[in-house]
C-alpha positions, 0 to 999 in steps of 0.5 A, spaced: 714 437 404 718 440 409 721 437 414 717 440 421 711 438 416 712 431 416 709 426 420 714 422 425 715 416 421 717 420 414 721 423 418 724 418 421 724 414 413 728 421 410 733 420 416 734 413 413 733 415 406 739 421 408 744 416 411 742 420 417 741 414 421 740 405 420 733 402 419 734 400 426 736 406 430 729 409 426 726 403 429 728 404 437 726 412 435 719 409 432 718 404 439 721 409 444 717 411 450 718 407 455 724 402 458 722 396 461 719 395 469 727 392 470 730 397 467 726 403 470 727 400 476 735 399 476 735 406 474 731 410 480 731 410 487 723 410 489 722 408 482 714 409 481 712 410 474 716 413 467 716 420 465 715 422 458 718 428 453 718 429 446 725 428 442 726 432 435 732 434 432 736 440 430 737 440 423 744 440 419 748 443 424 754 445 422 760 443 425 767 443 423 766 441 417 760 436 416 753 436 418 750 434 424 742 432 426 742 433 433 737 430 438 734 435 442 729 432 448 725 438 450 717 440 452 719 446 448 717 446 440 721 454 439 727 451 442 728 446 436 725 451 431 730 456 433 736 452 433 734 449 426 733 455 424 740 458 428 743 452 424 741 455 417 745 461 419 750 459 421 751 453 415 751 461 410 758 461 412 764 458 412 761 454 417 763 453 424 770 451 428 771 448 434 778 448 438 778 443 444 781 442 450 784 434 452 777 432 455 779 431 463 775 431 470 777 433 476 777 431 483 779 434 491 781 431 496 781 436 502 784 436 509 781 439 516 784 441 522 792 439 520 797 442 526 802 444 521 800 446 513 806 448 511 809 441 513 804 437 511 803 441 504 810 439 503 810 432 504 804 430 500 808 434 494 814 428 496 810 423 494 806 425 488 809 418 484 805 414 490 799 417 489 800 417 482 801 408 483 795 409 487 792 412 482 793 407 478 791 401 481 785 403 483 783 403 476 788 399 471 783 400 465 783 407 464 791 406 464 790 400 459 786 406 455 791 411 456 787 415 461 787 415 469 790 421 474 795 425 468 797 431 474 795 433 482 796 439 485 796 440 493 795 448 495 793 451 502 787 454 503 784 460 507 789 457 513 786 452 514 785 446 509 789 442 505 787 441 498 790 435 493 787 437 486 787 431 481 786 431 474 783 425 471 784 423 463 776 419 463 777 417 455 770 416 452 766 416 459 764 423 462 768 420 468 764 421 475 766 415 477 772 413 475 774 420 478 771 419 485 774 411 484 781 415 484 780 420 490 777 416 495 784 411 493 788 417 494 784 419 499 786 414 503 793 413 501 794 420 504 790 419 510 795 414 512 801 419 510 798 425 514 795 421 520 788 424 518 782 423 515 780 426 509 774 431 509 772 430 502 775 426 497 770 426 491 769 429 484 769 437 483 763 439 477 768 445 476 771 444 470 777 448 466 777 444 459 773 449 456 771 448 449 771 454 444 768 455 438 767 460 431 763 462 426 762 468 422 755 469 418 754 474 412 750 480 413 746 478 407 743 472 411 741 475 417 735 480 413 728 479 415 722 481 412 723 488 415 730 489 416 737 489 412 742 484 414 747 489 417 741 493 421 741 486 425 747 484 425 747 491 428 741 489 434 745 483 435 752 486 437 748 491 441 745 486 445 751 481 445 755 488 449 749 488 453 750 482 456 757 483 457 756 490 461 748 487 465 748 481 469 741 482 468 741 480 460 748 476 460 742 470 464 737 470 460 742 471 454 746 463 457 739 461 459 738 461 451 744 457 449 743 452 455 736 451 452 739 448 446 745 444 450 741 441 456 735 439 450 741 434 447 745 432 453 739 429 456 737 426 449 744 424 449 743 420 456 748 425 459 747 429 466 744 436 465 746 438 472 753 437 471 753 440 465 749 446 468 754 446 473 760 447 470 756 452 464 755 457 470 760 457 474 764 458 468 760 464 466 761 466 473 768 465 474 770 474 475 765 474 480 760 477 476 755 473 470 758 474 463 755 472 457 758 464 454 757 468 446 758 474 443 758 477 437 762 482 433 760 486 426 764 487 421 763 490 414 761 484 411 760 479 417 757 477 423 763 474 427 760 468 433 764 466 439 762 461 445 767 458 450 764 453 455 766 447 459 762 441 456 763 435 461 760 429 457 761 422 455 758 418 450 759 411 454 758 409 462 753 412 467 745 411 465 748 411 456 748 404 456 742 403 459 737 407 455 737 405 448 733 412 445 740 414 448 745 410 444 740 411 438 740 419 439 749 418 439 748 414 433 744 419 430 748 424 431 753 421 429 758 422 435 763 417 435 767 421 440 767 425 446 769 431 441 764 430 436 759 431 441 762 436 445 763 440 438 756 439 436 754 443 443 759 447 441 756 450 434 748 448 437 749 453 442 752 458 437 746 456 433 740 457 439 744 464 441 744 466 434 737 466 432 734 468 439 738 475 438 735 475 430 728 474 433 729 480 438 732 485 433 728 483 428 720 480 429 720 480 436 720 473 440 713 472 442 709 472 435 714 465 433 714 462 440 706 463 442 704 460 435 708 454 436 705 454 443 699 453 440 699 445 439 701 445 447 694 450 449 690 445 445 692 439 449 692 442 455 684 443 455 683 437 452 684 436 444 686 430 441 687 427 435 686 433 429 683 437 434 690 439 436 691 442 429 685 444 427 685 448 434 693 451 434 691 454 427 685 457 429 688 460 436 695 462 431 690 467 428 686 470 433 686 470 441 692 465 445 689 464 452 685 458 454 678 461 455 679 463 447 681 455 446 676 451 450 670 456 447 673 455 440 674 447 442 666 447 443 665 450 436 669 445 433 665 439 436 659 443 435 659 443 428 662 436 427 657 433 430 651 438 427 
């Protein structure tokens, strides 16, 4: 039986048997679905209830010499199916190579209305040691773990603003709270020095720590039922080239990559908004939207590369308060931020490759709608075994609410006749 054909209980049992998770982690997934009332109330303001989404898994994603299972939270089944299919294609070659910079986060302290900007800039530059000490004192535990403030800059912007930039090492956390704490402390110290109140002292979600991944897929692995691997690779390379010169295509190209990345970011309890903001700032850094991943065809392979910032963590934030997020990190074997970032980069390549291959091969819509048939069945009131039976009937016929309702009524009539 294929993994996607199993029940949830059977899938969990197989993952335990494979050693991908412990029985305790499987129990968390099996019993997931609701936070305690106290936890839910503490994690949101004006909390009314809880919103549930299914958690799936992209199987056997190759990452830097190992293969991992990547948890994904999404309402769209084709996203998880495409990720697993793309991972299969990535495994056909030598695997995905990952390059990651040191994990850092940035903050900015900005002053407005200073009477002498050059003098203020020089004064701030002369007190770098003071600001380093202030930052260390603001969060000594970060320094003890080897983190904290690592670099400072000062610049005049638009002949109006004075900006102090901070680069901070947050350890295994995403680092937003640490950055804000240090920025506010340094902002107060700089304000006393300049005799002025900072306009702002806060994290910036622009992230210049760019992770990179590359993969080479043998052409033969890309073949479909109607096209050779070389033909498919030619089409994928052409779509990639189009995304480099056409912003309409680039936006959709990148959205497909984020389908997988955001689902995994959400599953691990990280901040999807921060990740999306950083990635799209990077994609538009040249003044126009550029593709996050590119593909080039050689005589024997399709070579893909992806580059993007990934401001995530495995500690801090809401992660410790969300048992399923902790279980998701355990499922992926993500014990460091680098582990998670590498998996996200590989997942982005897998998601992109699967989408492009579908476009130049059988097309996206047929497979997408087949997987959406279950959603349609549920939306018109099918329950239990009716969902699968109705989805199967819809997949081979007209996919519409009216057709689904007619089929469901007919099924129920036959059942009670």
